[in-house]
N, CA, C and O atoms as a Tinker XYZ file with bonds, in Angstrom:
   288  protein
     1  N      0.813000   -1.189000    0.000000    73     2
     2  CA     0.000000    0.000000    0.000000    64     1     3
     3  C      0.863000    1.261000    0.000000    63     2     4     5
     4  O      0.465000    2.285000   -0.557000    81     3
     5  N      2.025000    1.194000    0.612000    73     3     6
     6  CA     2.917000    2.354000    0.596000    64     5     7
     7  C      3.372000    2.647000   -0.836000    63     6     8     9
     8  O      3.620000    3.797000   -1.200000    81     7
     9  N      3.476000    1.584000   -1.639000    73     7    10
    10  CA     3.859000    1.762000   -3.045000    64     9    11
    11  C      2.817000    2.616000   -3.745000    63    10    12    13
    12  O      3.159000    3.565000   -4.450000    81    11
    13  N      1.550000    2.285000   -3.554000    73    11    14
    14  CA     0.476000    3.049000   -4.192000    64    13    15
    15  C      0.446000    4.485000   -3.685000    63    14    16    17
    16  O      0.239000    5.416000   -4.463000    81    15
    17  N      0.650000    4.663000   -2.399000    73    15    18
    18  CA     0.661000    6.005000   -1.827000    64    17    19
    19  C      1.736000    6.863000   -2.488000    63    18    20    21
    20  O      1.479000    8.005000   -2.867000    81    19
    21  N      2.928000    6.316000   -2.623000    73    19    22
    22  CA     4.022000    7.080000   -3.230000    64    21    23
    23  C      3.769000    7.349000   -4.710000    63    22    24    25
    24  O      4.018000    8.453000   -5.194000    81    23
    25  N      3.273000    6.334000   -5.433000    73    23    26
    26  CA     3.028000    6.511000   -6.865000    64    25    27
    27  C      1.972000    7.579000   -7.128000    63    26    28    29
    28  O      2.143000    8.421000   -8.010000    81    27
    29  N      0.891000    7.547000   -6.368000    73    27    30
    30  CA    -0.192000    8.490000   -6.619000    64    29    31
    31  C      0.086000    9.867000   -6.032000    63    30    32    33
    32  O     -0.715000   10.784000   -6.215000    81    31
    33  N      1.194000   10.027000   -5.337000    73    31    34
    34  CA     1.636000   11.353000   -4.911000    64    33    35
    35  C      2.723000   11.896000   -5.824000    63    34    36    37
    36  O      3.389000   12.873000   -5.484000    81    35
    37  N      2.907000   11.277000   -6.966000    73    35    38
    38  CA     3.791000   11.821000   -7.986000    64    37    39
    39  C      5.238000   11.380000   -7.912000    63    38    40    41
    40  O      6.071000   11.906000   -8.650000    81    39
    41  N      5.568000   10.432000   -7.048000    73    39    42
    42  CA     6.945000    9.934000   -6.973000    64    41    43
    43  C      7.167000    8.995000   -8.160000    63    42    44    45
    44  O      6.336000    8.118000   -8.398000    81    43
    45  N      8.251000    9.147000   -8.903000    73    43    46
    46  CA     8.502000    8.276000  -10.056000    64    45    47
    47  C      8.643000    6.802000   -9.658000    63    46    48    49
    48  O      9.061000    6.469000   -8.549000    81    47
    49  N      8.282000    5.949000  -10.593000    73    47    50
    50  CA     8.274000    4.502000  -10.350000    64    49    51
    51  C      9.648000    3.973000   -9.957000    63    50    52    53
    52  O      9.753000    3.153000   -9.045000    81    51
    53  N     10.693000    4.425000  -10.623000    73    51    54
    54  CA    12.046000    3.944000  -10.307000    64    53    55
    55  C     12.487000    4.388000   -8.916000    63    54    56    57
    56  O     13.186000    3.652000   -8.219000    81    55
    57  N     12.082000    5.581000   -8.516000    73    55    58
    58  CA    12.417000    6.068000   -7.179000    64    57    59
    59  C     11.712000    5.239000   -6.117000    63    58    60    61
    60  O     12.308000    4.879000   -5.102000    81    59
    61  N     10.428000    4.934000   -6.358000    73    59    62
    62  CA     9.668000    4.101000   -5.419000    64    61    63
    63  C     10.326000    2.735000   -5.295000    63    62    64    65
    64  O     10.454000    2.201000   -4.193000    81    63
    65  N     10.742000    2.172000   -6.422000    73    63    66
    66  CA    11.373000    0.851000   -6.412000    64    65    67
    67  C     12.654000    0.866000   -5.586000    63    66    68    69
    68  O     12.913000   -0.069000   -4.829000    81    67
    69  N     13.449000    1.910000   -5.725000    73    67    70
    70  CA    14.715000    1.950000   -4.982000    64    69    71
    71  C     14.495000    2.223000   -3.495000    63    70    72    73
    72  O     15.227000    1.696000   -2.656000    81    71
    73  N     13.495000    3.041000   -3.159000    73    71    74
    74  CA    13.218000    3.339000   -1.750000    64    73    75
    75  C     12.747000    2.087000   -1.017000    63    74    76    77
    76  O     13.186000    1.812000    0.099000    81    75
    77  N     11.852000    1.330000   -1.650000    73    75    78
    78  CA    11.223000    0.184000   -0.981000    64    77    79
    79  C     12.007000   -1.101000   -1.225000    63    78    80    81
    80  O     11.660000   -2.148000   -0.679000    81    79
    81  N     13.046000   -1.036000   -2.028000    73    79    82
    82  CA    13.884000   -2.193000   -2.335000    64    81    83
    83  C     13.107000   -3.256000   -3.110000    63    82    84    85
    84  O     13.265000   -4.454000   -2.876000    81    83
    85  N     12.260000   -2.794000   -4.044000    73    83    86
    86  CA    11.558000   -3.660000   -4.987000    64    85    87
    87  C     12.198000   -3.451000   -6.349000    63    86    88    89
    88  O     12.889000   -2.458000   -6.577000    81    87
    89  N     11.962000   -4.393000   -7.250000    73    87    90
    90  CA    12.394000   -4.170000   -8.627000    64    89    91
    91  C     11.382000   -3.254000   -9.302000    63    90    92    93
    92  O     10.253000   -3.101000   -8.834000    81    91
    93  N     11.801000   -2.652000  -10.400000    73    91    94
    94  CA    10.922000   -1.769000  -11.162000    64    93    95
    95  C      9.691000   -2.536000  -11.638000    63    94    96    97
    96  O      8.584000   -1.999000  -11.655000    81    95
    97  N      9.890000   -3.783000  -12.022000    73    95    98
    98  CA     8.780000   -4.610000  -12.504000    64    97    99
    99  C      7.772000   -4.903000  -11.393000    63    98   100   101
   100  O      6.567000   -4.907000  -11.645000    81    99
   101  N      8.245000   -5.148000  -10.167000    73    99   102
   102  CA     7.332000   -5.408000   -9.049000    64   101   103
   103  C      6.450000   -4.192000   -8.784000    63   102   104   105
   104  O      5.252000   -4.330000   -8.537000    81   103
   105  N      7.047000   -3.000000   -8.836000    73   103   106
   106  CA     6.280000   -1.776000   -8.620000    64   105   107
   107  C      5.261000   -1.600000   -9.741000    63   106   108   109
   108  O      4.114000   -1.237000   -9.481000    81   107
   109  N      5.665000   -1.852000  -10.978000    73   107   110
   110  CA     4.756000   -1.726000  -12.114000    64   109   111
   111  C      3.595000   -2.707000  -11.991000    63   110   112   113
   112  O      2.452000   -2.359000  -12.285000    81   111
   113  N      3.887000   -3.938000  -11.555000    73   111   114
   114  CA     2.826000   -4.929000  -11.396000    64   113   115
   115  C      1.837000   -4.513000  -10.314000    63   114   116   117
   116  O      0.632000   -4.702000  -10.474000    81   115
   117  N      2.328000   -3.953000   -9.224000    73   115   118
   118  CA     1.436000   -3.487000   -8.154000    64   117   119
   119  C      0.544000   -2.363000   -8.671000    63   118   120   121
   120  O     -0.660000   -2.356000   -8.416000    81   119
   121  N      1.134000   -1.414000   -9.396000    73   119   122
   122  CA     0.351000   -0.303000   -9.942000    64   121   123
   123  C     -0.688000   -0.801000  -10.941000    63   122   124   125
   124  O     -1.844000   -0.380000  -10.893000    81   123
   125  N     -0.284000   -1.699000  -11.848000    73   123   126
   126  CA    -1.216000   -2.226000  -12.847000    64   125   127
   127  C     -2.338000   -3.016000  -12.193000    63   126   128   129
   128  O     -3.492000   -2.935000  -12.615000    81   127
   129  N     -1.998000   -3.776000  -11.168000    73   127   130
   130  CA    -2.997000   -4.573000  -10.469000    64   129   131
   131  C     -4.043000   -3.662000   -9.823000    63   130   132   133
   132  O     -5.233000   -3.979000   -9.826000    81   131
   133  N     -3.602000   -2.547000   -9.278000    73   131   134
   134  CA    -4.533000   -1.600000   -8.660000    64   133   135
   135  C     -5.377000   -0.897000   -9.712000    63   134   136   137
   136  O     -6.586000   -0.745000   -9.536000    81   135
   137  N     -4.749000   -0.464000  -10.811000    73   135   138
   138  CA    -5.478000    0.271000  -11.844000    64   137   139
   139  C     -6.520000   -0.599000  -12.530000    63   138   140   141
   140  O     -7.547000   -0.087000  -12.974000    81   139
   141  N     -6.281000   -1.904000  -12.627000    73   139   142
   142  CA    -7.216000   -2.800000  -13.300000    64   141   143
   143  C     -8.291000   -3.341000  -12.364000    63   142   144   145
   144  O     -9.202000   -4.039000  -12.810000    81   143
   145  N     -8.198000   -3.030000  -11.076000    73   143   146
   146  CA    -9.200000   -3.525000  -10.129000    64   145   147
   147  C    -10.348000   -2.524000  -10.041000    63   146   148   149
   148  O    -10.240000   -1.392000  -10.511000    81   147
   149  N    -11.438000   -2.957000   -9.437000    73   147   150
   150  CA   -12.598000   -2.080000   -9.262000    64   149   151
   151  C    -12.622000   -1.489000   -7.860000    63   150   152   153
   152  O    -13.698000   -1.274000   -7.303000    81   151
   153  N    -11.488000   -1.231000   -7.295000    73   151   154
   154  CA   -11.410000   -0.727000   -5.933000    64   153   155
   155  C    -11.219000   -1.839000   -4.923000    63   154   156   157
   156  O    -10.853000   -1.582000   -3.776000    81   155
   157  N    -11.464000   -3.069000   -5.336000    73   155   158
   158  CA   -11.216000   -4.215000   -4.467000    64   157   159
   159  C     -9.773000   -4.637000   -4.680000    63   158   160   161
   160  O     -9.455000   -5.283000   -5.679000    81   159
   161  N     -8.924000   -4.290000   -3.777000    73   159   162
   162  CA    -7.502000   -4.564000   -3.953000    64   161   163
   163  C     -7.053000   -5.510000   -2.864000    63   162   164   165
   164  O     -7.430000   -5.282000   -1.714000    81   163
   165  N     -6.290000   -6.540000   -3.117000    73   163   166
   166  CA    -5.721000   -6.917000   -4.408000    64   165   167
   167  C     -6.681000   -7.746000   -5.254000    63   166   168   169
   168  O     -7.559000   -8.440000   -4.742000    81   167
   169  N     -6.486000   -7.650000   -6.546000    73   167   170
   170  CA    -7.292000   -8.394000   -7.498000    64   169   171
   171  C     -6.623000   -9.733000   -7.767000    63   170   172   173
   172  O     -5.397000   -9.820000   -7.825000    81   171
   173  N     -7.418000  -10.761000   -7.928000    73   171   174
   174  CA    -6.853000  -12.069000   -8.255000    64   173   175
   175  C     -6.249000  -12.015000   -9.653000    63   174   176   177
   176  O     -6.790000  -11.366000  -10.548000    81   175
   177  N     -5.136000  -12.694000   -9.830000    73   175   178
   178  CA    -4.482000  -12.714000  -11.126000    64   177   179
   179  C     -5.250000  -13.545000  -12.131000    63   178   180   181
   180  O     -5.894000  -14.536000  -11.784000    81   179
   181  N     -5.171000  -13.127000  -13.372000    73   179   182
   182  CA    -5.826000  -13.874000  -14.440000    64   181   183
   183  C     -4.875000  -14.938000  -14.951000    63   182   184   185
   184  O     -3.664000  -14.861000  -14.739000    81   183
   185  N     -5.435000  -15.933000  -15.627000    73   183   186
   186  CA    -4.580000  -16.964000  -16.207000    64   185   187
   187  C     -3.784000  -16.348000  -17.346000    63   186   188   189
   188  O     -4.327000  -15.621000  -18.177000    81   187
   189  N     -2.519000  -16.641000  -17.373000    73   187   190
   190  CA    -1.661000  -16.130000  -18.442000    64   189   191
   191  C     -0.868000  -17.270000  -19.030000    63   190   192   193
   192  O     -0.894000  -18.389000  -18.518000    81   191
   193  N     -0.180000  -16.988000  -20.082000    73   191   194
   194  CA     0.646000  -18.008000  -20.714000    64   193   195
   195  C     -0.039000  -18.584000  -21.937000    63   194   196   197
   196  O     -1.168000  -18.226000  -22.271000    81   195
   197  N      0.667000  -19.476000  -22.589000    73   195   198
   198  CA     0.097000  -20.030000  -23.803000    64   197   199
   199  C     -0.809000  -21.198000  -23.486000    63   198   200   201
   200  O     -0.746000  -21.793000  -22.410000    81   199
   201  N     -1.652000  -21.506000  -24.454000    73   199   202
   202  CA    -2.580000  -22.612000  -24.265000    64   201   203
   203  C     -1.831000  -23.924000  -24.356000    63   202   204   205
   204  O     -0.762000  -24.006000  -24.961000    81   203
   205  N     -2.402000  -24.944000  -23.750000    73   203   206
   206  CA    -1.789000  -26.258000  -23.847000    64   205   207
   207  C     -1.901000  -26.757000  -25.277000    63   206   208   209
   208  O     -2.809000  -26.360000  -26.008000    81   207
   209  N     -0.991000  -27.619000  -25.675000    73   207   210
   210  CA    -0.982000  -28.105000  -27.045000    64   209   211
   211  C     -2.255000  -28.869000  -27.385000    63   210   212   213
   212  O     -2.714000  -28.816000  -28.526000    81   211
   213  N     -2.845000  -29.593000  -26.400000    73   211   214
   214  CA    -4.060000  -30.344000  -26.680000    64   213   215
   215  C     -5.176000  -29.402000  -27.121000    63   214   216   217
   216  O     -5.937000  -29.720000  -28.034000    81   215
   217  N     -5.271000  -28.241000  -26.470000    73   215   218
   218  CA    -6.314000  -27.289000  -26.829000    64   217   219
   219  C     -6.092000  -26.758000  -28.235000    63   218   220   221
   220  O     -7.053000  -26.571000  -28.981000    81   219
   221  N     -4.857000  -26.515000  -28.606000    73   219   222
   222  CA    -4.572000  -26.012000  -29.946000    64   221   223
   223  C     -4.794000  -27.092000  -30.989000    63   222   224   225
   224  O     -5.229000  -26.796000  -32.102000    81   223
   225  N     -4.502000  -28.344000  -30.647000    73   223   226
   226  CA    -4.647000  -29.430000  -31.606000    64   225   227
   227  C     -6.103000  -29.724000  -31.928000    63   226   228   229
   228  O     -6.381000  -30.295000  -32.982000    81   227
   229  N     -7.037000  -29.361000  -31.070000    73   227   230
   230  CA    -8.443000  -29.631000  -31.333000    64   229   231
   231  C     -8.903000  -28.952000  -32.612000    63   230   232   233
   232  O     -9.759000  -29.485000  -33.318000    81   231
   233  N     -8.361000  -27.808000  -32.917000    73   231   234
   234  CA    -8.736000  -27.091000  -34.128000    64   233   235
   235  C     -8.279000  -27.855000  -35.359000    63   234   236   237
   236  O     -8.974000  -27.862000  -36.375000    81   235
   237  N     -7.139000  -28.489000  -35.284000    73   235   238
   238  CA    -6.539000  -29.142000  -36.438000    64   237   239
   239  C     -6.676000  -30.659000  -36.383000    63   238   240   241
   240  O     -5.969000  -31.358000  -37.109000    81   239
   241  N     -7.562000  -31.186000  -35.545000    73   239   242
   242  CA    -7.645000  -32.627000  -35.334000    64   241   243
   243  C     -8.023000  -33.371000  -36.614000    63   242   244   245
   244  O     -7.547000  -34.485000  -36.835000    81   243
   245  N     -8.869000  -32.780000  -37.463000    73   243   246
   246  CA    -9.316000  -33.469000  -38.672000    64   245   247
   247  C     -8.165000  -33.662000  -39.653000    63   246   248   249
   248  O     -8.042000  -34.725000  -40.262000    81   247
   249  N     -7.328000  -32.652000  -39.810000    73   247   250
   250  CA    -6.216000  -32.732000  -40.759000    64   249   251
   251  C     -4.920000  -32.379000  -40.033000    63   250   252   253
   252  O     -4.589000  -31.199000  -39.917000    81   251
   253  N     -4.180000  -33.372000  -39.544000    73   251   254
   254  CA    -2.968000  -33.068000  -38.777000    64   253   255
   255  C     -1.898000  -32.344000  -39.582000    63   254   256   257
   256  O     -1.061000  -31.657000  -38.995000    81   255
   257  N     -1.897000  -32.473000  -40.904000    73   255   258
   258  CA    -0.880000  -31.795000  -41.711000    64   257   259
   259  C     -1.084000  -30.279000  -41.708000    63   258   260   261
   260  O     -0.128000  -29.526000  -41.890000    81   259
   261  N     -2.324000  -29.829000  -41.504000    73   259   262
   262  CA    -2.580000  -28.389000  -41.450000    64   261   263
   263  C     -1.871000  -27.745000  -40.271000    63   262   264   265
   264  O     -1.379000  -26.621000  -40.369000    81   263
   265  N     -1.820000  -28.457000  -39.163000    73   263   266
   266  CA    -1.155000  -27.926000  -37.974000    64   265   267
   267  C      0.322000  -27.686000  -38.257000    63   266   268   269
   268  O      0.875000  -26.652000  -37.882000    81   267
   269  N      0.954000  -28.644000  -38.917000    73   267   270
   270  CA     2.372000  -28.517000  -39.226000    64   269   271
   271  C      2.591000  -27.377000  -40.214000    63   270   272   273
   272  O      3.528000  -26.596000  -40.052000    81   271
   273  N      1.744000  -27.269000  -41.230000    73   271   274
   274  CA     1.912000  -26.247000  -42.256000    64   273   275
   275  C      1.667000  -24.848000  -41.692000    63   274   276   277
   276  O      2.300000  -23.883000  -42.120000    81   275
   277  N      0.757000  -24.742000  -40.742000    73   275   278
   278  CA     0.419000  -23.432000  -40.195000    64   277   279
   279  C      1.549000  -22.854000  -39.354000    63   278   280   281
   280  O      1.646000  -21.634000  -39.215000    81   279
   281  N      2.394000  -23.693000  -38.796000    73   279   282
   282  CA     3.439000  -23.215000  -37.897000    64   281   283
   283  C      4.841000  -23.374000  -38.458000    63   282   284   285
   284  O      5.814000  -23.269000  -37.710000    81   283
   285  N      4.970000  -23.624000  -39.745000    73   283   286
   286  CA     6.306000  -23.709000  -40.361000    64   285   287
   287  C      6.696000  -22.402000  -40.973000    63   286   288
   288  O      7.784000  -22.284000  -41.535000    81   287
């Protein structure tokens, strides 16, 4: 919460990171998490990353050669 207090009082992100001994990315993630929430902080993280191969293969299940051609 001190991170948000400093950021919204105009302190630059890199300065906040060095004062609190966080990385710049950690401070950015905290700010983004707050900005994307509806006032309920902290917000649960969304699923990220790529889909599993099985899910991608369902599209190309009828013709397996299409899958290979699409990604070459």
